[in-house]
C-alpha positions as CSV (number, residue, x, y, z in Angstrom):
1,X,128.8,133.4,105.3
2,X,125.5,132.7,107.2
3,X,123.4,130.1,107.0
4,X,120.0,130.4,105.3
5,X,117.3,129.7,107.6
6,X,116.2,126.7,105.0
7,X,119.7,124.8,105.7
8,X,118.8,124.8,108.8
9,X,115.3,123.9,108.5
10,X,116.4,120.6,106.4
11,X,119.4,119.8,109.4
12,X,116.5,119.3,111.9
13,X,114.1,117.8,109.7
14,X,117.3,115.0,109.0
15,X,117.5,114.8,112.3
16,X,113.7,114.2,113.3
17,X,113.4,111.7,110.4
18,X,116.3,109.8,111.4
19,X,115.1,110.0,115.2
20,X,112.0,108.8,114.1
21,X,113.5,105.5,112.0
22,X,115.8,104.7,114.9
23,X,113.3,105.2,117.7
24,X,110.8,102.3,115.5
25,X,114.1,100.1,115.6
26,X,114.7,100.0,119.4
27,X,110.9,99.7,120.5
28,X,110.9,96.9,117.9
29,X,113.7,94.8,118.3
30,X,112.7,91.4,118.6
31,X,110.8,90.9,115.3
32,X,112.3,89.3,112.2
33,X,112.2,92.7,110.1
34,X,114.1,94.5,113.0
35,X,117.1,92.0,112.2
36,X,116.5,93.2,108.8
37,X,116.3,96.9,109.0
38,X,119.2,97.0,111.2
39,X,122.5,97.7,108.4
40,X,120.3,100.2,107.1
41,X,119.0,101.6,110.6
42,X,122.9,102.5,111.4
43,X,123.9,103.1,108.1
44,X,120.8,106.0,108.0
45,X,121.9,107.1,111.2
46,X,125.5,107.8,110.0
47,X,124.7,109.2,107.0
48,X,122.3,111.5,109.4
49,X,124.6,112.9,111.7
50,X,127.7,113.3,109.1
51,X,124.7,115.7,106.8
52,X,123.4,117.7,109.7
53,X,127.1,118.6,110.7
54,X,127.8,119.5,107.1
55,X,124.9,121.1,106.5
56,X,125.3,122.6,110.1
57,X,129.0,124.0,109.0
58,X,127.9,125.4,105.7
59,X,130.5,122.9,103.9
60,X,130.5,121.8,100.2
61,X,130.1,118.1,101.2
62,X,126.1,118.9,102.6
63,X,125.1,118.5,98.7
64,X,126.6,114.6,98.7
65,X,126.0,113.7,102.3
66,X,122.3,114.9,102.1
67,X,122.1,112.7,98.6
68,X,123.9,109.4,100.4
69,X,121.5,109.9,103.3
70,X,118.0,110.8,101.0
71,X,119.0,107.1,99.2
72,X,119.8,105.6,102.3
73,X,115.8,107.0,103.5
74,X,114.6,105.8,100.5
75,X,116.5,101.8,100.8
76,X,114.3,102.3,104.6
77,X,111.4,103.0,103.0
78,X,111.3,100.0,100.7
79,X,112.8,97.7,103.5
80,X,110.3,98.9,105.9
81,X,107.3,98.3,103.3
82,X,108.3,94.3,102.2
83,X,107.6,92.6,105.0
84,X,103.8,93.0,104.1
85,X,104.3,92.0,100.0
86,X,101.1,90.5,99.0
87,X,100.4,90.0,94.8
88,X,99.7,93.9,94.0
89,X,101.7,95.4,96.7
90,X,104.4,96.7,94.6
91,X,101.7,99.6,93.0
92,X,100.9,100.1,96.5
93,X,105.0,100.5,97.4
94,X,105.3,103.2,94.6
95,X,103.1,106.1,96.1
96,X,105.5,106.7,98.9
97,X,108.6,105.8,97.4
98,X,107.6,108.7,94.5
99,X,106.8,111.1,96.9
100,X,110.2,110.6,99.5
101,X,112.0,110.7,96.0
102,X,110.4,114.1,94.8
103,X,110.8,115.4,98.1
104,X,114.3,114.3,98.4
105,X,115.0,115.9,95.1
106,X,113.3,119.2,95.7
107,X,115.8,119.5,99.0
108,X,119.0,117.9,96.8
109,X,118.6,121.1,94.1
110,X,118.0,123.5,96.8
111,X,121.2,122.2,98.4
112,X,123.2,122.6,95.5
113,X,122.6,126.2,94.6
114,X,122.8,127.0,98.2
115,X,126.2,125.4,99.1
């Protein structure tokens, strides 16, 4: 069975988004936030490699791996925004999390039907 173009695009987007997250860790290794984000970034990178491989090979576990990667991505997003905490920061945090969650949900629904 041939891999649809959309699945290839999703695999490339996972690679790009994870590279941006890991690149941010590599270029700011001395900060306290970078030390706190290290386990999440490593988990994000490992899950990204597994998800990309499953998507590229068009395996049935691609949906589960994408879901785990997206949950780890939401955790990374939350942890990158937490150092700037202030009294009203929870409201400003909801926009990026809701947008990322909706995008991940749309892709997950597509992957569930495609894979």
